[in-house]
C-alpha positions in Angstrom: 179.2 123.1 317.0 181.4 124.9 319.0 185.0 122.7 318.0 188.2 122.1 320.2 189.7 124.6 318.3 187.5 126.9 317.2 187.0 127.6 321.5 191.3 129.1 321.8 193.1 129.1 318.5 193.7 132.3 316.9 196.5 133.6 315.2 198.3 136.5 313.3 198.2 138.6 310.1 201.2 138.2 307.6 202.5 141.8 308.4 203.3 140.6 312.1 207.1 142.1 313.1 209.4 138.9 314.0 211.8 138.8 316.8 213.8 136.2 317.7 212.5 133.2 319.6 215.3 131.6 322.6 218.0 130.0 320.9 218.8 126.4 321.8 221.8 123.8 322.4 222.0 121.0 321.3 220.9 118.5 323.8 220.6 121.4 326.2 216.3 121.6 326.1 215.1 121.7 330.3 211.6 121.5 330.3 211.7 123.4 333.9 212.9 126.4 332.8 209.9 128.2 331.7 211.4 129.3 328.5 212.6 126.5 327.2 209.2 124.6 327.5 207.3 127.6 325.6 210.3 127.0 323.1 209.7 122.6 322.9 205.0 124.0 322.6 206.1 126.6 320.0 207.8 124.2 318.1 204.5 121.5 318.8 201.5 123.5 318.2 203.8 125.5 315.6 205.9 127.4 314.6 208.6 129.6 316.2 209.5 131.6 312.7 205.8 132.9 311.6 205.4 130.4 309.2 201.6 128.8 308.1 201.3 125.8 309.9 198.1 123.7 309.7 196.5 121.5 312.1 194.1 118.4 311.3 192.0 116.1 312.6 189.9 113.1 312.2 188.1 111.3 314.3 184.4 110.4 315.8 182.4 111.1 317.5 180.2 109.2 320.4 177.0 110.1 322.3 177.0 109.0 325.7 173.6 107.8 326.6 173.3 105.4 330.0 177.1 104.7 329.6 177.1 103.4 325.9 178.9 105.3 323.7 177.3 105.6 320.9 178.7 106.1 317.3 178.0 109.3 315.9 179.5 111.6 313.4 182.9 111.5 311.6 185.1 114.2 312.6 187.3 116.3 309.6 188.8 119.5 310.6 191.7 121.5 310.4 192.9 124.5 312.2 195.4 127.1 309.4 197.4 129.1 312.3 200.3 131.4 312.6 202.7 132.0 315.5 205.3 135.0 316.4 207.0 135.1 319.6 206.0 138.4 321.1 208.5 138.9 324.4 210.5 136.3 326.3 207.4 134.7 328.5 204.8 134.5 325.5 204.2 133.2 321.8 201.0 135.2 320.0 199.2 133.2 317.6 196.1 133.5 315.5 193.7 130.7 314.2 191.4 129.9 311.4 189.3 126.9 311.9 187.1 125.2 309.5 185.8 122.0 310.2 183.4 119.0 309.1 181.0 116.2 309.9 180.7 113.3 307.9 179.5 109.9 307.8 180.7 107.2 309.8 180.1 104.5 306.9 181.1 106.5 303.5 182.9 109.7 305.2 181.8 111.6 302.8 180.0 115.2 304.5 176.4 115.1 305.8 174.1 117.9 305.5 171.8 116.4 307.5 171.5 113.3 309.7 169.4 110.6 311.2 170.1 111.2 315.2 170.6 107.0 316.2 169.2 107.8 319.8 166.4 110.1 319.1 165.7 109.4 315.8 165.4 112.8 315.1 166.8 114.4 311.4 168.4 117.0 312.0 170.3 120.0 309.6 174.7 119.2 310.3 176.2 122.1 310.7 179.3 123.0 309.3 182.2 125.1 311.6 184.3 128.0 310.4 185.5 130.0 313.3 188.1 132.6 313.4 190.5 134.3 313.2 190.7 134.8 316.2 194.3 135.4 318.6 195.5 133.8 321.4 198.4 133.9 323.2 200.8 131.2 324.6 202.7 130.6 327.5 204.2 127.7 329.3 202.1 127.3 331.2 198.8 127.9 329.2 196.8 129.8 327.5 194.8 133.3 327.8 191.7 134.1 325.4 192.3 137.8 325.8 188.5 138.0 323.5 186.9 135.0 323.1 184.3 135.9 319.9 181.2 133.7 318.7 179.9 131.0 320.6 182.8 131.7 323.5 181.7 135.2 324.1 181.0 135.1 327.7 182.2 131.9 328.5 184.7 130.3 331.2 187.6 129.2 329.5 190.2 126.8 331.2 193.8 126.0 330.1 196.8 124.2 331.2 199.5 122.0 330.0 200.7 119.1 332.1 204.1 118.7 332.8 205.9 117.1 329.5 206.6 112.8 329.8 210.2 112.1 327.8 210.9 108.3 327.4 212.2 106.5 324.0 214.1 110.1 322.9 210.4 111.6 322.4 208.3 113.7 323.8 204.7 114.2 325.2 203.3 117.3 326.5 199.5 116.9 327.1 196.4 120.6 326.9 194.1 120.3 328.7 190.9 122.7 328.1 187.4 123.1 330.1 184.6 125.5 328.9 181.3 126.3 330.7 178.3 129.1 330.5 175.3 128.7 332.3 173.6 129.9 330.1 170.7 128.1 328.6 168.4 127.9 325.1 165.3 127.3 325.1 165.3 123.8 326.7 168.6 124.1 326.3 171.0 122.7 328.7 174.3 124.4 330.1 177.1 123.9 328.5 180.4 121.7 329.1 183.7 121.5 327.3 186.3 119.3 327.9 189.7 118.2 326.1 192.5 116.3 326.3 194.9 116.8 323.6 198.8 114.8 323.6 201.1 116.2 321.5 204.1 113.9 320.8 207.5 114.7 319.0 210.9 114.1 318.8 213.7 115.4 321.5 216.1 116.1 318.5 213.4 117.8 317.3 212.9 120.4 319.6 216.2 120.5 320.4 217.4 122.1 316.3 217.5 125.7 316.3 217.6 125.1 312.4 213.9 123.4 312.7 210.8 126.0 313.6 207.9 123.8 313.3 208.7 120.1 314.3 206.9 117.3 313.7 204.3 116.2 315.2 201.6 113.6 316.0 198.4 114.5 318.1 195.7 112.4 320.2 192.7 114.1 320.7 190.1 113.2 323.2 186.9 115.4 324.4 183.8 115.7 326.3 181.3 117.8 325.7 176.9 118.0 326.4 174.8 117.8 324.2 174.7 120.2 321.2 170.9 122.3 320.3 170.8 121.3 317.0 171.8 117.5 317.2 168.5 116.8 318.1 169.0 114.8 321.6 166.1 117.2 323.0 166.2 116.1 327.1 167.4 113.0 326.7 170.4 112.9 329.3 173.8 112.0 328.6 176.6 113.8 326.7 178.9 113.2 323.6 183.0 112.3 323.8 184.7 111.5 321.0 188.8 110.1 320.1 190.9 111.4 317.0 194.1 111.5 316.1 195.8 113.8 313.8 199.4 116.0 312.9 200.5 119.3 311.7 201.9 120.4 308.4 203.6 123.4 306.6 202.0 122.8 303.6 198.2 123.1 302.4 198.9 120.6 299.4 199.8 118.2 302.3 196.9 118.4 304.0 193.7 114.9 303.9 193.3 114.6 300.4 188.9 114.6 300.9 189.6 118.1 303.3 191.8 119.7 301.0 187.9 118.5 298.2 185.9 120.2 300.9 187.5 123.3 302.1 188.2 123.8 298.0 184.5 123.6 297.3 182.8 125.7 300.3 186.2 128.0 301.5 188.9 128.6 298.9 189.6 131.8 299.9 191.2 129.9 303.0 193.2 127.5 300.7 194.0 130.2 298.8 195.3 132.9 300.2 195.7 131.1 303.8 197.5 134.3 305.7 194.7 136.2 304.0 192.8 135.2 306.1 194.1 135.3 309.4 194.5 138.4 309.5 191.7 140.7 311.8 190.6 143.8 311.1 190.9 144.8 314.8 193.7 144.7 315.7 
C-alpha cells in the first residue's frame, strides 16, 4: 500500500541543532509573506521547535466502479514526525508512517479481506514506511530522495492559498504522484490527494504555541493496487477521512495504540530513535 504520508513525509533525528524560527508579533500574521506562511504551515503540519508530533487519520477507502463508490476498507494511520527550521525559508522534516486497514463493521485489523467487487480473498498488508526526509517551503514540499515504493516516481506538491474566516485558517495541500511503470498484469500508478488543515488564527500568531491544534480533512483518488485483487477491472479507489495531530503518544486513538504496541513497539517506546536516518 502506498499511503498518503508514506510518499511525502519524512522527518529528523533527535540530535539536530535547532535554529530559531521566524517570530510573529501578535496579530501580524501575513499569509502573503512566504516566511509567515511557512511558520504557519510548520505549526499546522508539525512544530516549529523540533518536538515530536504525530498526525493521525481515520477514514474509509472505496472502490469506484461504473461511477459507483463501494466501501472497501477502514483506514487507521499515524505519522510520527519532527520538524526543524533549516534556514529562513525552509523547514527540514522527517517522518515515519505506520498504518492499518480495518474491517468496516467491527473496526478491527484486517489480515485477509474479500474484495466486494471481484469476490477474491486477499491478504491485507500493513504499512510502515520511513523514516524519510522532506523539505517544507511556503509553496510546497520537496522530497530529496524518494524511497520505497515512491522511488522513481514523479511527485508534485503544492499548498493552495489560505482561507481565513471567523478567526480560523484553512490551508489545503494537493499531492500528485505518478509512475508509468507497470507490474505484470498491472496498470500505471496514480495518486491524488487533497488534505485540508484547519487551525485558529490566534494559535498560529502566538509565539508561545509551537504546534497549533489542528483539524484535518483527507481525500484521495488512487489507482487499484495489485494486492487488492481487482485484476483488469476498470476503476480506481477514493478515500475520505478526518484526523488531527498530537504531541504525546498516549493521546493517539486507543485502537491505534493497541495495534502499534503489538506490531511496532519500538515506535511507541522511542519515537525519536525510530525517526533517525542512518545515512544522513
